C-alpha positions in Angstrom: -21.8 30.2 -2.1 -20.6 33.6 -3.1 -17.7 34.4 -5.5 -15.3 36.9 -4.0 -12.2 38.5 -5.4 -9.9 35.7 -4.0 -11.8 33.0 -5.9 -11.9 35.0 -9.1 -8.1 35.7 -8.9 -7.5 32.0 -8.4 -9.5 31.1 -11.4 -7.8 33.7 -13.6 -4.3 32.5 -12.5 -5.3 28.9 -13.1 -6.5 29.7 -16.6 -3.4 31.7 -17.4 -1.2 28.8 -16.2 -3.2 26.5 -18.5 -2.8 28.7 -21.5 1.0 29.0 -20.8 1.3 25.2 -20.5 -0.5 24.7 -23.7 1.7 27.2 -25.5 4.8 25.6 -24.1 3.7 22.0 -25.1 3.2 23.2 -28.7 6.9 24.0 -29.1 9.5 21.4 -30.1 10.9 21.3 -26.6 7.4 20.7 -25.2 6.7 17.9 -27.6 10.0 16.3 -26.6 9.0 16.6 -22.9 5.7 14.9 -23.6 7.4 12.1 -25.4 9.8 11.6 -22.5 6.9 11.5 -20.1 5.0 9.0 -22.2 8.1 6.7 -22.3 8.6 7.0 -18.5 4.9 6.2 -17.9 5.1 3.1 -20.2 8.3 2.0 -18.3 6.6 2.4 -15.0 3.5 0.5 -16.2 5.6 -2.4 -17.4 7.5 -2.5 -14.1 4.3 -2.5 -12.1 2.8 -5.3 -14.2 6.0 -7.3 -13.6 5.8 -6.7 -9.9 2.2 -7.9 -9.9 3.2 -11.1 -11.6 6.1 -11.7 -9.1 4.1 -10.8 -6.0 2.7 -14.3 -5.1 6.2 -15.8 -5.4 7.6 -13.0 -3.2 5.1 -13.4 -0.5 5.4 -17.2 -0.4 9.2 -16.7 -0.1 8.7 -14.1 2.6 6.3 -16.4 4.5 8.8 -19.3 4.4 11.8 -17.3 5.3 10.0 -15.4 8.0 8.7 -18.6 9.6 12.1 -20.1 9.5 13.7 -17.0 11.1 11.0 -16.9 13.8 11.6 -20.6 14.6 15.4 -20.1 14.6 15.5 -16.9 16.7 12.5 -17.6 18.9 12.0 -21.3 19.3 9.3 -21.0 21.9 7.3 -18.4 20.0 4.8 -20.9 18.5 3.9 -22.4 21.8 3.7 -19.0 23.5 1.3 -17.7 20.8 -0.8 -20.9 21.0 -1.1 -20.5 24.8 -1.9 -16.8 24.5 -4.6 -17.5 21.9 -6.1 -20.3 24.1 -6.1 -17.9 27.1 -8.1 -15.3 25.3 -10.5 -17.7 23.7 -11.2 -19.4 27.1 -11.0 -22.9 25.7 -11.8 -25.7 28.2 -8.7 -27.0 30.0 -6.9 -23.6 29.9 -6.3 -21.1 32.6 -8.1 -17.9 31.6 -11.4 -17.6 33.4 -12.2 -14.1 32.4 -15.6 -13.0 31.1 -14.3 -11.5 27.9 -16.0 -12.3 24.6 -14.3 -15.0 22.6 -12.0 -14.0 19.8 -13.1 -15.5 16.5 -10.8 -18.1 14.9 -8.4 -16.6 12.4 -8.9 -17.2 8.7 -6.6 -20.0 7.5 
């Protein structure tokens, strides 16, 4: 891999930007910016940890409400999905006589 003028110019501009950022962060205003960034990062970390703790409860509630909404709005959905699943798995006593490979049972 050869180094051409374009790569060299990119490296020099990157180094200059790094030096400028370092000089800026040494000023009082730069230190204040760093402190603000640290505080925001800590707030986001705490919020993410709280969301992780609440996730199981949220998904249980979503599952319950989603199931209730499905049963309320589409009362025949459960039987339709069971029939459709039986058709594709070619279980005895069902209509589907195709030669497709059976679909594995879903994880409970």
